[in-house]
C-alpha positions in Angstrom: 15.8 30.5 62.9 18.4 33.0 61.8 15.7 35.7 61.7 15.9 35.9 65.5 19.7 35.9 65.8 21.5 39.3 65.9 25.1 40.0 66.7 25.9 42.3 69.7 28.0 45.4 69.1 30.3 47.6 71.1 31.8 50.7 69.5 35.3 51.6 70.5 36.6 55.0 69.5 40.4 55.3 69.7 41.3 59.0 69.4 44.4 61.0 68.9 45.3 62.2 72.5 45.4 65.8 71.3 41.7 65.6 70.6 40.7 63.7 73.7 39.0 65.5 76.6 36.0 65.0 78.9 33.7 67.0 76.7 34.7 65.0 73.6 34.0 61.7 75.4 30.6 62.9 76.6 29.6 64.0 73.1 30.6 60.7 71.6 28.8 58.6 74.2 25.7 60.8 73.8 25.7 60.7 70.0 26.1 57.0 69.7 24.0 55.9 72.7 21.1 54.7 70.5 23.4 52.7 68.2 25.5 50.7 70.7 27.5 51.1 73.9 30.6 53.2 73.3 34.1 53.0 74.7 36.4 56.0 74.2 40.2 55.9 74.6 43.2 57.8 73.5 46.5 57.0 71.8 49.7 59.0 71.1 50.0 60.6 67.6 50.7 58.1 64.9 53.1 58.7 62.0 53.9 62.4 62.7 51.5 65.3 63.3 48.5 64.2 61.4 45.8 62.8 63.8 44.3 59.4 63.2 41.0 58.5 64.9 39.7 55.0 64.6 36.2 53.6 65.2 36.1 49.9 65.9 33.0 47.6 65.6 33.6 44.9 68.2 31.2 42.3 66.9 30.1 39.4 69.0 28.0 36.4 67.9 28.1 33.4 70.2 27.8 30.9 67.4 30.2 29.8 64.7 29.8 31.9 61.6 33.2 32.5 59.9 34.1 29.0 58.6 32.6 28.6 55.1 33.2 24.8 55.2 30.8 24.5 58.2 27.3 24.4 56.7 25.6 25.7 59.8 28.1 28.6 60.1 27.7 29.5 56.4 23.9 29.5 56.7 24.1 31.7 59.8 26.5 34.1 58.0 24.2 34.4 54.9 21.1 34.8 57.0 22.4 37.4 59.4 25.7 39.2 58.7 25.3 41.0 55.4 22.0 42.7 56.2 23.1 43.5 59.8 26.4 45.0 58.6 24.6 47.1 56.0 22.2 48.4 58.6 25.0 49.2 61.1 27.1 50.9 58.5 24.2 53.1 57.5 23.1 53.8 61.0 26.6 54.8 62.2 27.3 56.9 59.0 24.1 58.8 59.6 25.1 59.4 63.2 28.5 60.7 62.2 26.8 63.1 59.8 24.3 64.3 62.4 27.0 64.8 65.1 29.1 66.8 62.7 26.0 68.9 61.7 25.6 69.9 65.3 29.3 70.8 65.6 28.9 73.0 62.5 25.9 74.8 64.0 28.1 75.5 67.1 30.9 76.8 64.9 33.2 73.7 65.4 35.0 71.7 62.7 33.8 68.2 61.8 35.2 65.5 64.0 36.8 62.9 61.7 37.1 59.1 61.9 39.9 58.1 59.6 39.6 54.3 59.8 36.7 51.9 60.5 37.9 48.6 62.1 35.7 45.5 62.1 36.6 43.0 64.7 35.0 39.6 64.1 36.0 38.0 67.4 39.1 35.9 67.0 38.3 35.3 63.3 39.4 38.5 61.6 40.2 42.2 62.0 39.5 44.3 58.9 40.4 48.0 58.7 38.7 50.1 56.0 39.6 53.7 55.2 36.6 56.1 55.5 35.8 58.8 53.0 36.8 62.4 53.5 33.6 63.0 55.3 34.2 59.9 57.6 31.5 58.0 55.6 31.8 54.3 55.1 32.4 52.9 51.5 29.1 52.0 49.8 30.5 48.6 49.0 31.8 48.0 52.5 29.8 44.8 53.0 31.1 43.4 49.7 34.7 44.1 51.0 34.0 42.1 54.1 32.5 39.2 52.0 35.6 39.2 49.8 38.0 39.2 52.8 36.1 36.3 54.3 36.2 34.3 51.0 39.9 34.9 50.6 40.8 34.0 54.2 38.7 30.9 54.1 40.5 29.9 50.9 43.9 30.5 52.5 44.8 33.0 49.8 46.0 35.7 52.2 48.3 33.5 54.3 48.4 32.5 57.9 48.7 34.5 61.2 47.0 37.6 59.8 46.7 40.4 62.3 44.7 42.8 60.1 43.5 43.2 56.6 43.8 46.9 55.8 41.8 48.3 52.9 43.7 50.0 51.2 47.2 49.4 52.5 48.8 52.2 54.4 51.4 52.6 51.6 48.7 52.8 49.0 46.6 55.4 50.9 49.6 57.6 51.7 50.5 57.7 48.0 47.0 58.6 47.1 46.9 61.3 49.8 50.3 62.7 48.6 48.9 62.9 45.0 45.8 64.7 46.2 47.7 67.2 48.3 50.0 67.9 45.3 47.0 68.5 43.1 45.4 70.8 45.7 48.7 72.8 46.0 49.0 73.2 42.3 45.4 74.4 42.1 46.1 76.9 44.8 49.2 78.2 42.9 47.2 78.5 39.7 44.5 80.4 41.4 47.0 82.7 43.1 48.7 83.5 39.8 45.4 84.3 38.2 44.6 86.8 41.0 48.1 88.3 41.1 47.1 91.6 39.7 44.5 92.0 42.4 46.9 91.0 45.1 49.5 93.6 44.0 46.8 96.3 44.4 45.8 95.0 47.8 49.4 94.9 49.0 49.9 98.5 47.9 46.9 99.5 49.9 48.0 97.7 53.0 51.4 99.3 52.7 49.8 102.7 53.3 49.1 101.9 56.9 51.1 104.3 59.0 53.7 103.2 61.5 51.6 104.6 64.3 48.6 102.4 63.3 50.9 99.4 63.1 52.1 100.0 66.6 48.5 100.2 67.9 47.6 97.0 66.2 50.6 95.2 67.6 49.8 96.5 71.1 46.2 95.3 70.9 47.3 91.9 69.6 49.7 91.5 72.5 46.9 92.3 75.0 44.7 89.8 73.4 47.3 87.1 73.5 47.9 87.7 77.2 44.2 87.3 78.0 43.5 84.3 75.8 44.1 80.6 76.7 46.3 78.4 74.6 44.4 77.4 71.5 43.1 73.8 71.2 44.7 71.5 68.7 43.3 72.2 65.3 42.2 69.2 63.2 44.0 69.6 59.8 41.7 69.5 56.8 42.8 66.9 54.3 41.9 67.2 50.6 38.8 65.4 49.5 39.3 62.6 47.0 37.8 59.2 46.1 39.9 56.5 47.8 41.1 53.6 45.6 40.6 50.4 47.6 42.2 48.1 45.0 45.4 47.4 47.0 45.1 45.8 50.4 47.7 45.6 53.1 47.9 42.2 54.7 49.4 42.8 58.1 50.8 39.7 59.9 51.3 39.0 63.5 55.1 39.2 63.1 54.8 42.8 62.0 55.4 42.2 58.3 53.1 43.5 55.6 52.3 42.3 52.1 50.3 44.1 49.5 47.5 42.2 47.8 46.0 43.3 44.4 42.3 42.6 44.6 41.6 42.8 40.9 44.3 40.2 40.2 43.5 38.2 43.2 47.2 37.9 44.0 50.0 39.5 46.0 51.8 42.3 44.3 
């Protein structure tokens, strides 16, 4: 029987308002039209200047499937959800890659999705950090299975608003470390090229005052004729995300960190 049952899916893209415009909405709806209906909305910048775009899978299945103690629900989950989730993750990841390839051909930067949210009706909301290329983790289905197991066992507590993988604090620490490593690599490269830079600077200094004035005048004319530039998507360092520490976000706004390997709160 389960072979004929499939969840329905709506994709909801929640974008930083600085990246939101009619052209963007049209591109998204066109790109994902063969995957699922798409809703596109905007939010104010979160946590400073860095944009955060979220793609949410709004998953509907009009039968019980989350409760592991319900035999029929468990059979339905095992027969439908893992395979369907794997297929959807693959299909959407491929669509993201294809859409960004088109943008690259048009001289535009890749459009990132920073978090994937999985909304299982009223049962659970899971947020998973995407890779640097907006790809979904290869073991994403295993993560969902683990969340379901732990929630059914009551190991994560009650009144859970969202299970975030990894926690925001863990991800921010990882990103800060990657940015520091990137900055140190840039400094090392600059020091290695210092001799060449000195020669280049000496050559630039030979530009006459008259030439400098001409350049400044030309730049001023160009600025007067050009429109205000669009918000530039900052490029973050690429690194492998460590998903080992989850953030269990509760309805009252509190957050606890859960160590997956230990199977216990930190």
